[in-house]
C-alpha positions, 0 to 999 in steps of 0.5 A: 120365685116369681112375684112380679111377672108381667102380662107380656111374658111368653110361655116357657118352651119344654123343648129347651127348658127341660132338655137334659144338660151336659157338661162341656169338655172344656169345664175347669176341672181344677175348681169343680168336680162333676161326678155321676150320681148313682141311684143310691147316692145322695145328691152331689153338693159341690164346693168352691176351691180357694181360688174363687176369691182371686178374681181372675174371672173378673178379667172376662169380657162382659158377654162372657160373664153374661153367658158363662153361668156366674157373675163377677165377684162382688168382693172385688168391686172396689178393686175394679173402681166400683162402689161396694154392694150390700149382700145378704151373706156378707153385709156391707164391707165398709163402715159406716154404711153409706147413707143411700144404701142404709136407707134400704136397711134396717137399723141392725144392717139387715134387709129381709127379703133382699139378696143385694142392695147397691148402685145400678152401676155396680150391679151391672158390672157384676152381671157383665153388662159393661155397656150399661156401665158406660151408659151410666157414666155417659152424660148422653144417657138419662139413666141414673146410678140409683140404688137397686134391691135384688130379692131372693130368688132373682138374679142380678139382671132383675134390677135392670128389667124395670129400666127397660120398661121405663125407657132409660136403657137402649135396645142393645143393652136390653138385648143382653138381658132379654136374650130369648124375647126378641119381640121385646126389642121392637123399637116401635113398641111403646114403653109401659106407661107409668104405673099409678094408683086408681083414683079414689083409693086412700090410706083407709081400707075401703070396699071397691068394685073390681070394675072401679079398679080397672074397667077390664076386670073379668074376675068371677068371685063370690063378692064383686067388691074388694078392700083396697088401700093406698100407701106410700112406699118406704125403702126400709123393709122393717118400717114399711111392713110396720106401716102396712100393719098399722094401716090394717090394724095387724090383720096381715099378722094372723098367718092366714094370708098369702101375698103377691107383689106386681106392677099395676099394669100386671095387676090389670092383666091379672084381673082380666085373666087370672092366670100365671104369665111366664117366660123362658128367661124367667129366673124366678120360677123355681117351681115351674110355671105357676101363680106365685104367692108367699106368706111373707109380706116383707118378702113380697114387696121386694118385687115392687120396682121403683117404689110403685106397684101393688100387693095382692092379698089372698085370705085363707085359700080353700086348700082343703078342696085342692090337691097340694103337693108339699115336696120332701127335701130330696123332691124339692132339691130335684124339682128346683134344680130341674127348673133352674136348669142345673147341670146335676143328675137329680135335675134329670129325674122324671116328674113325680106323680104328685105333680101330674095332679097338683093344684098347688105346690107349697114349699120353701123358697130357694136360698140365694146366698150361695156364692155366685161362681158355683151357684149354677152347679150346686144343689139348691138350698132352702130358705126359711120363707114359704111359697104357695104356687097355683099350678093348675086352672083349678088352683088359680080359681081358688086363689081368685076366690080368696082375693081379699085385699089390694094394696097400692104402693106409690111414691107420693 
């Protein structure tokens, strides 16, 4: 799921993203079994073998890990000289939990909306960015081994993207993350300036003109003014959500709101042209190109990187006058597998007729707790969180009309 896409991302290519996938002849057939699916069969759900925990794949070089389709085993971090990470499936492997990681967890050791919480150095090793590990260890680089959170629906590379925008990682390292965006590596291109809250916005919700928020807003909506407020970010999701609800007197708890978190620069672009911005390497767009929102406030702000950004709040979008496709479980599995480029038979099914006329797709967010080695060959699994995705210009217009609140988040 994509709640944080930047305005500079380019479009997906149907020639590459939607092409039927084939399984290489060299696939390790001892650990995975890929069988053709007959018309009357259930989708194949593949299981891992007992050798998964052996960690043999950890011996592969970083570039191999980046391209093979699964990360290194997080249970082998300490064995290889790295700090452990917290995961949504296994928690933290040691007690007590280190204080710098505990800052991001609730008192019960949970972290709603997050898939991984851990040091950048450890996450870089898991995903195969060995050169980034060396950069963190080298005094010649300014990048810090700070704690990062990776939200559901995103892979481990997501934790690195913000560092490139901050200018703390090299072009060579970025090249391994943004493999399909060569223009991103133009060394003459300026880095994104530091996001910051517009002046005059305080912790008291107040009506502001959209033109006061950004001088380039062209958003056409029933009211020219919108509620805005500012809040200091907090690492603990439970505490942060409680502080937000106290600020707005519980308004967001009514179940009538949808949320989208993004950077301030992406917010400015959205207010100038209210359309989704997608990329062929965007690993969060599990429903395909669209404008993603979620009904979970705590899930949404996991997409704010570095504690600075904004949350767009949409109130009661007029879905009654829109075409809303709510996929059944088999439809959802096939559709998500298609956009994740899973090498499964169901991923090659034609688009259902409902998609042709849909203004919105509404359904569960993918659960990413599956173990990393087999994730790319498993049928996607639904989580308990719901997303609403505008997939037409009419759908985007309905969302724009329902924009009710912009909450700016910063560290001061």
